[in-house]
N, C-alpha and C positions, 0 to 999 in steps of 0.2 A: 192655248187654257194652260195652268198650272197649277198643283196641288198645295196646299197648304195646311199645316196643323196647326190647332189651334186650341189654348187653356184661357179658358173666361169664367166670369161668375154669375149665376144665375141671380134671382130676385131675393132667394132664399139665402143667397151666401155661400152657397154650393158651388166646388169646383166642378166645370163641364170640361170635356175633352171631345175632340172631333176632328174632322178634316173636310175641307170644302176645296171648291175648286173656284180660280178667278183670273182674270187675264193680271193683277197685279196686286202686291202686297195692301195696298191704300184699297182697293175695291175688298179685298179676301176681309178687310177690317170691316167695313161699311156692310158685308154679308152677316156676319158674326154679329153685329149690333141690331140687325132687321129681326135676328131672332129672338132679341130683348135680350141678349148678355151683355156683358160688359168685360170686352177683350183683356187679358194680360198679357198674352204672348201669343204672335202670331207670325209663323215660321214657314219658308218651304219645307215643304215634306219630301224625306228622301225615302218613302215607299213607293213602289212599282206595282203595286196591288192597285187593281181596276177599281173606278171611283166607287163604285155601287157597294164596294164593300164594308166603306168606312164614312164616306160621306154623305151620307142619309140619316144617317144616325149619330146623335151625340152619347157619349159615354157620360154617366155621371159616375160620380165619383163614390166610393164604398162608403156603406150606411155611416162611418165611423168617421168621415171625413168632415161632417160637418162640424164634429165638435174639434177637428183638426186644424180646420181652415182657419190661419192666423188673424189675428185681430184686426191687423190693416186693414186685410181683404174684406171683413165682416164690412167694416166700418166705410170702407170706401165704397163697396154695392148699395149700401143702405144709405150715402150722402150722408153721413154724420160729420157735425162738425169737427175740424182739427183748432187748436188752441190758436189763438190769435197772434202769440206769439212767434210762430210757427209761419202765419203767413206774413207777419212783418219782416221775418229773416229773410223768407222768399224773395219780397219787395227788393230788399235793400240788395243782395244776392245780385238780384236779376238786373236790377238798375246797375251797379259794378259791372257786370258782363257787357251789358250793350253799350256802355259808356266806352269799355275797353276795345267795341268795335266787330265783336260777336255778332253773327247772326242770332236771330230770333230763335230757331229750332237747335241750333248749337247751345247758343247760353242756356236752353231750358235744358238740355242734355246735361251741360256741367254742373246742375242744380242735383242731378240724380246721382247721389253718391254710391260708391260700388257696395253692394250688399245692403243698402239702407231699405227697411221695409216699411218705414215710417208713413201715416196716412198722408202726409206733406209730398214725399216723395211718389207715392201714388199716384196723387191729383196732378202733380210735374209730369208724369211719364204719358198722362192721358193729355193734357194740353197738349204736348209735343206733338203725340200722333193726330190731334186735330190740326196742328200748322203744318205738317207734314201731308194732312189731307186737301190743304187748301183753304184752311178756315182760319178766319182771325183771331187774334187772340181773347178780346172780349166775348165772340160766340163761345170760345171754349170756356171760360171764366164765369159763365151764366148758366152755364152746365151744371155748376155746383152752388147752389144758392145758399146750403149751410157751411160754406168755406169763406165766398168772395160775396161780401155785399153789394147791392144795387149801385152804390155809391161808387166802390170798386171798379166794376164792369165799367158804367159809364164816364170814369175818369181815365180808363185803358182805351176806351173806343174814341174819346177825343184825342187821346194820345197818338192813337194810331193814325187817326185823320188827318192830325197835323204834323204829322212825323217827329214827334217830341216825347216818345214812348220812354225813353231812360229816366227824362226829367221827371214823369208823370210817376215814375216808379217811385224815383226819389221822395216825392213829397208823400207819396203816399205810405212809405216806408215812414218817414217820421212821423208822419199821421198816426199810424197805428203802434208806433214805438211810446209815443206819448198816452196813447190810450192803456196800454198795457201797462206804463211804468204807472199811472194814476191808479189802475184796478190792484198792482200792489200794493200802494200806499194805502190802500183803504182797505185793506186785506189785512196789512201788516199791523194798521192803527186797530182794527178790532180783534185781533186773534186775543192777544194776551186780556182783555176784559172779558170776553166770553170764554176763555180758557178758566178764567177766576171764577165766572160765575157758576160754570157746567162743575167745578171740581166743589167749590164751598156749598152749593145747593149738593152734591152727593153725600159732602162729609155731614150735612145738617139732616139728612134724611137716616145715614148710617146711625148716628147718635139717636135720635128719634125712635127710630124704628127695634134696633136690636141693644142701644147701649141702655136707655132707660128703664126700658120692662124689665131690665136684670136690676137697678137699681130701686126700682118701686117695690118689690120683694121684703129690700132693708128697710122702707118707708113704711111699710107697713105691717109690723112689729111694734111701731114705736106707739100706737096708741094715742095721738094727740095729731092737734091739727097742725097741718102741714103751712108754712110761709105761702103766702101769694104767689110768687114767681113760681114756686115749685106746683104749685097747685095749676099753674096754667100750664107750666111743661110738659106736665103726666096728662093733662085735657090734650093736648095737641098729639102727643105720642098715642094715645087710645083712641083719637081719630084717626090718624094714619094709619093704625093698624088695624082698623076696623072698616075703614071708608078707603083705602087707600084704591079700588077699582074703581069706585065714585071719579076721585084726581085723574086717574086715568083716562078714564072714559068721557069727562069733560074738557082733557086736554086735547083727546082725537077729535070730539066733536066739536071743540072748536077751531084746531086747523082744519076739517074737512069744510066747515062752514067758511072759514079765510080765504080756502082754495077755489072754492065754489066761487063764491062773491068776487075775488079776483080774476075769474073767467068770464064775466057777465059785463057789460057796457057800464053800467048803473055801480056794481061793485066797486071796479078799475077805479072808476073817477070819485067812488068818495074815499078809497085809501089811497090812492097817489094824492089827491087834495089833502087828507090828514098828513100826510107825510109833506108837503110842502107848506103846511101849517104849523105844524109841531116844531117848536123851538130849538130844539137840541139837533134835529137832523136836517132843517130846512136849511140852513146856512152849506151845506154838501149836496144836499140834493137838488135844489133848484140851479146854482151854479154847473153840476155834471150836466142838467139835462141844455141847458143853454148856451154851455161850452161846446158841447157834444154838438149841437145843431150848428152853431154858428161856425167851426172850426170847419164841418163838413160841407154847408153852405157858400162858405168861401172859398174852400176847395174848388167846389164845383163851377162856381162863378170865374176864377183864377185861370180856371183851363179851359176857358170856352164854351161853356154848358151855360145854356140861356137860363134867365132867372127862373122862370115859371117851369120850367122843366127840372132845374134843382130843386126848387120847393116841391114837386110832385115828389123827385129821389129822397128828399130828407122827411117828410111824410109816412113813406112807405118805410122807413127803417124807423121810425121813431114807435115806442110804445108806450109811451105817456100819453092819454087819453087826452088830459088838458092840455098839452102841447098839440098836438096833431089837429083837435079842434080851431088852435090857434093859428096853426100852418093853414087849415083849410079856409080859415078867413083871410089871410095873406093871399091864398091862390086866388082865391074871389075878387081881391083887392085889384092886386096885378092884373087880373083879365080885365078889369072896369077902366083900369088907366091911372091907378091910385100909387101913394107911395107906399112900399112895406114898413116904414115907421109908423105910419098911421095905425096898422092894427097890433102893434107890438103892446097892448092897453093891460094886460094880466100883469099885474104888480108881483103876484106870485114866483112869477118866470122871470121877468124883465125889470130889472131894476132899471132906474130913471137913466145914468150914465149910458146904459147900452141904447136906451131908444136916442138919445144925445149923439151919441157916436156912430149909429145907424142913419142919420138923420144928416150928420155932416157927410158922411159916403155915398149917400144917395145926390145931395148936393153939389160934391165935390167928383163925382165919377168914380170915386176910389172905395166903393162897397165893400168889396171883397176884401181889401186892406182893413177895412174896419170889424168886418166880421172876425177877422183872425185874429185881430187885436182884442176885442171881446172875448174870445176863446180863450188867449193865452191871460187875463188878467181873471178868466174864472178858473182857471189851472190854477193860477197862483192863490186864488181866496179858496178854494176846496184844499190846497197844500198847508194853509195858514190854520184853517177851521180843524183839519184832523189833526192836525199839531196840538192845538189847542183841546179839542176833546180827547185826544190821548191823554193828556196832562192831567185832564179834570177827571178823568174815567176812572184811572188805575186808584188814587186815594180814595176817590168815594165807594167804589168797591172793595176796597180795604177796610174803611171804616165800617161798611154795613154789615159785612160778613165776620167781622171784628167783633163787632157788639150783638149780632146774633149768637156767636160761639161763647161770647163771655156772657152772654144771659142763662146760655145752657149751662155753663159750667156755675156761677151764680147760684141758680135754683138747685143746683146738685148740693154743693157746698153749704149751703144755708141749713137745710135741715141735720147736716152730719155736723156741724159745729154746734146745733143747740143739742143735740144728743153728748158730744164732748163735755159741754158745760155742764149739762144736768149728771153726767157721770161724775164731774169733778168736783 
């Protein structure tokens, strides 16, 4: 038996230190995990003191250590997700190292940068420990459901079984990179309109709440009827000043109501069906759903996963109730021996061309290629619609906000102009 000292994280994210005896480092790591701790470092002990002095007790870090625990350790212990871009980068680098001929454990070691304390590095270190302990990579990935999806795990497992892990990692990297790029396009397209909306709303509230009441004092001394635009503006200002708490309460209750509705099956179905039917956003939301489903399903089939198992995986990662119901029907149909295209009957999600391509793929035995073609087509449609939406939203936002600010300015200037006319 040899003594090993360890540093590990408990379930609250605090660092625990201690000593443990085991025949080897691998078994020492296993014993630390049996204590429901997440090992950070397990090294042979240099101390010669009797095992009883430290082996049976774990020394918790000082009371302030919880606050000093690095964020990456807390996030790792709680299995929080790391950015998808980091997962894509890890898959791409791992594929490159494997293709260069490095063994898997050395390739994972090469991904752990010196002094890098990022969440992804912590995950990779744990994966390497799993490999050194004799486990497969897919088993290690499955321990991080918040980082690696079930699709990722299934494809890696298929790659390990077929000996094509580097090819699988390249395909996964390409898939994730497309998703990251699409997310960036969506955020970039919506960033400017949202910024304009927030700034414009703040300006209007400032005018109504702070500026208009000051101008009202001037109007009160006029002793005559004010123009209609000015009366409307003063009414809105008085309502905002006297009932601002009602507006905030209504917004808060509405947000809570939507949030609670989004947590129920019926509420999700109602909200998601509304997004699929809303003319402005349905052209983006529906292709996003179909493209993600088609690419995932196509990649699984292309890497040797059976159709039935692929559908189960796609269903498990889908957060859209309508799409999930459709996939459940597909699963039942495939089990009964029917073709997949016969259950793509929801026109909100599946356009006619998609059903035709799936039918052609089933007849020609190239279903996975047709699904990947559909995914590429959906990505193109989303990019085109985002470009069009951005081109439309910007002038519309400028026109609406400009009209509102113009109305405020006119409502203020009209009575002042009348006063100057009467004085002249």
